[in-house]
N, C-alpha and C positions, 0 to 999 in steps of 0.2 A: 584445430583452430580454423575458423572461417577466413577466407581471403578478405582483406580489408580494402574493398573497392567502394565503400559507401562514401559519397561526397556530401556529408552533412554540412549544412550552411552555418558558417561561423559569422556571428553578427557582433556589432558593438554592444557593450554591456548596458543595454537600455533598461534592464530590470535589475540592476545591481543594488546591493545594500548601500544606503547613504553613509559612507564612511566619514564624510565631512561635508559640511554645508557648502563649501566652496568647490567640492569635487577634487581637492588636492589632498594627498595623503600627508598627515602630520606625523612627525617622528614621535613615537611613543615607546615606552618600555612594555614588552609583552607580559601578560600575566602568566602565560605558559610558553615554553619554547619547544618542548617535545610533546607531540600529540600522537596517541595510538588510535587508529581507526580499525575497527573489527568488521570485516566483510567487504567484498568488492563487487557487490551487486549494484544496481542503480543508485541506491542511497549512499553506499560507501564511495562510489566513484565521484558523485557530485560533492560529497564532503571532502574528499582528498583534494580535488581541484580547488575548491573554495578556500580551504585552510592553507594550501600551498600559496595561493595568490595573496593571502593575508600575511605572508612572510614567516609562517611557522614551519618547523621541522616535523615532517609527518612520515610515519611508517604505517602502512596498511597491510593487514594480515588476512589472507584468504585461504581457507582450508582446501578449496578445490584447486585443480590445475588450470581452471578457466575463470575469466571474469564474466560478470553478467548475471550471476545469481539465479533467480527464478526463471529467467528468460533463456537459460541454456537447457535445451532438451536433453534429458538423460545426463544431467550434470554429474561429473564424477564424484561429487561430494554426497550424492544421494538425497539432496534436499530440494531439488527442483520439482515443482508440481506441474510443469509445462506439459501439455499434450500436443499432438501433431497439428491439430487445427487451431491452436490458440492464437488469438489476435488481440490487440488492445481493445478496450472498451471506450477509449477516449481518442479523439481525433488528433491529427498532426498539430493543429493549432493549440489544442488543450494540453498536449504533451510536451510542448517545446520548453527548452531551458532558457535561462535569461540571455545567454549569448551563443546558443547553439540550437539549430532547428533541424528537423528531419528533411531530407530532400523533397523538393516540391512535387516531383513526379511520382512519389510513392502512393500506395493506396491510402484512403482516408483512415483506415484502421490497420496498421501494419501487423504482420505476423511475427511470431517469436524470433524467427531467423533474422528478419530485418531489424528488429529491436536490438538483438545481440550485435549485429553488424554496426549499428549506429553507435552503440556504446563503445565498441572497439575503436571506431573512428574518433569518438569524443576523447578517449584517452590519448590517442596519438596526436590529435589536433592541438591539445593543450600540453602535451609532452610531460606527462607525469607517470608513465608506466614504470619508471625506475623506483617509484615510491611504493609499489605493490609487491609484496612477497607472497607468491603462490605456494600451494601445498604447505601452508603454515597455519596451524590451528592454535588459536588462543585457548589455553586450557584453564587458566585462572587469571582473574584481575583482582588483586588484593588492594583495597583502599589503604592509603598511608595517612598518617596523622602529621600535620593538619590537612595536607592536600597531596594529590598525586596518587599514582597506582603502580604497583609492581605487577608486570605482565609476564606470565609464563607462556612461552610459545614453543610448541613442538614443530620443528622444521621438517623439511623434506627427508632428511636422513633419519628421523625418529628421535633425534636428540632434543632435549628441552633446554631453552635458554631463559634467563630472567633479566628483564630490563625495567628501569624506572622511567615512567612517563609523567609529565605534569598534568595531563588530562586524557580522558578516554571518550571517544565518540563511538557508540555502539550502533552498528548498521547491519546486524546479522539477520535481519528480516523477521517476518511474522507468518510465513507460509511454509513452514517445514516440520512442525510438530502436530500431526493430524489429531483432530478432536473426533473421537468416535462416540456416537450416542449410546447410552445404556438402554438396550432393548431387552425386556424380560422374555424368558422362554428359551427354547432350544431351536436351532435352525439347521436343517440338513444340507442346505446349499452353501454357496460361497458368500462371504461378507467382506467387502474391501472398502477402503477409503479412496476418494477421487484422487488423492495424492499419487496413487500408484497407476492411475489410468493414463494410457498413452494414445490408444485408438481402439476401435471395436474388437480388435484381435489381440490386444496386449494390455494387461497381462493375462486376460481371460478371453477366450473366443466367445463372443456374445451373439453372434448370428444364430438365429433360431431359438434363442433362449428367452425366458420370461424374467424381466428385470424390474426391480423397484429402485428408483433413484430418490434418495432422501435429501431434501433441501432445494429451495427455489431461488438461490442466488444465481449469479451469472454462470458459474461452473455447472451447477446441477441442471439448469435448464439447457445449456449448450450440449452437455453430454447426453441428456435424455433425447434431444432431437437428433443428435448424431447417431446414437445407437439405434433409434427407431429407423432412420434412413438406411442403416447398414444391414437391415434384414432381421432384426430381433422379432421374435414371435409376438411379444407384448412388452410395452414399456409403461410403467406406472410412475407418476411423479407425486411424491408424498410431501406434504407441507403442513406444519403445525400452525403457522401464522402467515398472514398475507404480506404482500409487498407491492410497490408500484412498478409497473412494467413500462419502460421507455423504449420507443423504437430507436434503433441505431441509425436507420436510414428512412427517409420519406421521399418518394419520387426520385430515388437514386442519390439523394444528397444526405449528408449527415444531419440528423434531427437537431443536433446542438450547434450546427455550423454558425448560425446567427445569434445564438444565445449569449447574452451579456454576462460578464462576471463569472466566467468559468475557468479562469486562470488567475494565479496570484498577482499578475501584473496588469490585469484588465482594469480599466478605469472604474471608479466607484462614484455614483452620482453624488452631487454636492450635498443633498439632503442627508444621505447616509454618512458622509464624511464628517459632518459637524455634530453628529449624535455620539453619545457615549457608546463604548463597544457593546455593552449588553443590550442597549436599545437598538443598535444596528441589527444585531442578530435576530432580535425579536421581530422587528419590523420587516426585515427581509424575509424571515421565515413565513410570516403571514402573507406577504405579497406573493412569494413563490408558491405557497400552498394554494392560494386562490387561482393563480395562473395554471398550475398543474391540473387542478380539478376541472377548470374550464376547457383546457385543451385535450385532456386525456380521460375525462370522466366516462364518456361513452365507451371508449376502448376498455377501460377497467371493468365496466359492467359486463362486457363480453367474457373476460377472464373468469369473473365470479359465476356467470351462468354456466360455464364449463366445469365448475367444481372446485376452483381454487378459493382459498379463504379470502374474505374481504380485506382490502388493503387498509393500512392505518389512515386515519382521517388526515393527519399531517404527513405529506409525502417525504418530509425531511426526518421523520422518526427513524427511518431505516434507509440505508443506501439502496437506490432503485436497481432493478435488474434490467439489463439490456440483452434481449435475445429475440431477434426478428422472426426466426422460424417457429417459435413456440405457439403462437396463436393459431397458425394454420395447422400445425401438428395436432393441437387439441381439437380443433374443429373437424379435422379429418379422421380423428380416432387413432392416429398413429401413436399419440401419447395420451394417457388417461389420467386425469387428476384424481388423487386420493388424499384423505386427511392424514394426520399423524399416525404412525404405527403404534398400536396398543401393545402387541406382543407377537412373538414368533411361536409357531407350532409346527415342528417338523418341516414339511415342505411348503407350508402355508404361512402367509403373513396376514395377521388380523389387524384391521385398521380401527381407528377410534369410533367410526360410525357403525362398527359391527360387520362390515363387508370383509370378505376373505378372498385371497388370490393365491393360486399356486405359483411359486416363484423359485427360480434357479439362483439368482444373484441379487443381493442387496448392496447397492453402490451408494456410499454415504458421502455426499458433498456437503459436509456439515462444519466446515471451517477448521480453524487451527487454534491451538493453545499459543499463548505468548510466552516465550521462554528465553532466558539469558543464563544458561548453565554455568558460564564462566564468572558470573557476578554473585557475590554472597546474597542469600535470600533476605537477610536483614536489611540490606541496602536496596535491593530491587525485588520486591515481593510481587510475583505474578500469579499467585494462587487463584485469583479470580479473573485471570486473563485480562488485566488492565494495569495501568500505571498512572499515577498522578504526577504531572510534569508542569513546569513553568512554560507558558506559551507553547505547550505541546512538545517540548523538546528537552528542557534542562531539569535535572533533579533539583527539587526545591531546597534541599539542604546541602547537597554536594554540588558546588558550582563548577566542578571540574569533570562532571559526568553528563553526557548528552546522549539521548536516544533519538536517532534520526531515521525517518522513513516509515514510522508507524503512525498511521492516522486514518481518519474516515472522512475524506472530502467528497463532495459531489462531483469533483473533477479528477484530474490525474494526480498520482502520488509524487511523481518525479519533481515537478516544480515546487511542490510543498516541501519535499526533502531539501531542495536547494535553498529555500527561505530559512529552514531550520539550521542548515549549515552556515548560512550567512550570520545568523545570530550567534552561533558558537564561535565563528571566526572573529567577529567583532569583539566579543567578550575576552577571548583568549589572547587576542593581539593587543588588548589594552585600549581599543578605540571606543569601547562601550562600557559603561558602569551600571551595574544592576541597581534597581531601587532597593529600599530597605526591606526587612523581612516581611512587614505587613503588605508591602506592594507586591512582593513575590507571591505570597500566599493568596492575595486577591486575584492574581492572574494564573494561578495553578489550578488544575483540574484533571479529571480522567481523560484519557486520549482516545478510548475506544467505546466505552459505554456512555455515549452521549449522542445527540442528534448529529446526523451528517452535517458538516459545516461547509460554508461557501468559500471557495479558494480565494476569491478577490478580497473578501472581508478579512480573511486570515492574513493575506499578504499585506493589506493595509495596516492591520494591527502590528505586524512585525516591523514594518517600515516606521510607523509612528513611535514604537518603543525604541527602536534603534536611534531615532533622532533625539528622543528624550534622554536616552542613555549616553549619547555623545555629548549632549549639553552638560549632563552630570559629570562626565569625565573631564570636560574642559574646566568646569568650576573647581574640581578637586585638584587639578594640576597646578 
């Protein structure tokens, strides 16, 4: 366990959920008293802290011996995809939580060890470590009628206990079940997923080898550049579709440092605030697309000239990729762009354009399946790697089940997870009353197979719904 020397900055709750219009807590009867949180990664930690502050009895179960989830390099639970050079793709400002910031002297894009240290200090600063049970795996969560769950937990000794909880908050993450592409043919070399990659020597020695990296998301591009710089004989970057490439830094400063509306608590212009939610998203999408094309159009044409597929017309159709070394690596020939893989043939990879390359390793940075093995499939069906949820977090039919931390924002995940946890806490503590079934269905939709959404608009939607729900709760009491 790392030494806890991080002095994260604790602030007043300037971005808290509006629990009452006067700012004074009202005495209410909670809908739920005992809440089970699965997972002690970033989403689980912000959920525990938020639920505890709402006055709920919370037990958090983490199968690892460490907290931090994905950000723990070589996590004992085997589920971390962190590699040694991993750093955040969002700045300190974009990553901040409502009442806890990263230290001001840290790099603009902290590395995995700093992120882990920050979350350790977050737990200690708000004093909820006693709510987390490590080396405790949730084996099954059985829904009860009419509400609640029976939770089966295998503890550190290997014994399984069963406990009833009034609600379940699932925070077990979406970066642990690798999705491998189906590539026809036989391959004589090695084929691995980026989930196993730690550095150019682990788990495979890649120096002097010929590598195909499949996928042009953040991970694929970062690994291609790192492997090329470490002395690979050749690195090919294979992509079946294009994406927008944003610079992380311009003239030494974060590209998004002055960008508005990149955090759930950033102010939203009055024009957007008065529009219906769907109109907001549509108008913002058009404005953002126009601005992206004006600022980055010439840069994107350079990527296309070097062989990468054209980017989608709307930059929000896919989450953009941030990898500063890639353009130079492509222009210098250290990384060579190739189209999608058509098939494998012995020691060669044949691409969709008919070109062939002799290859030693195919490294697939092709994403992850969404899985909740402890929940019944008839309740949480993730066969198409997506879920339909109310406001991105609550099961539309089981109002005692929340999925926190799975989303596709244009900014950081952590403050989004915090907003989702605030909605769960408000409902379970009785301070918020849901709309009717029609209202729930109207605000429910897929959480992953949709355009990347703006964090500030999402945060505004949550705050507005919390205010409406609090008024409903007052009227019903």
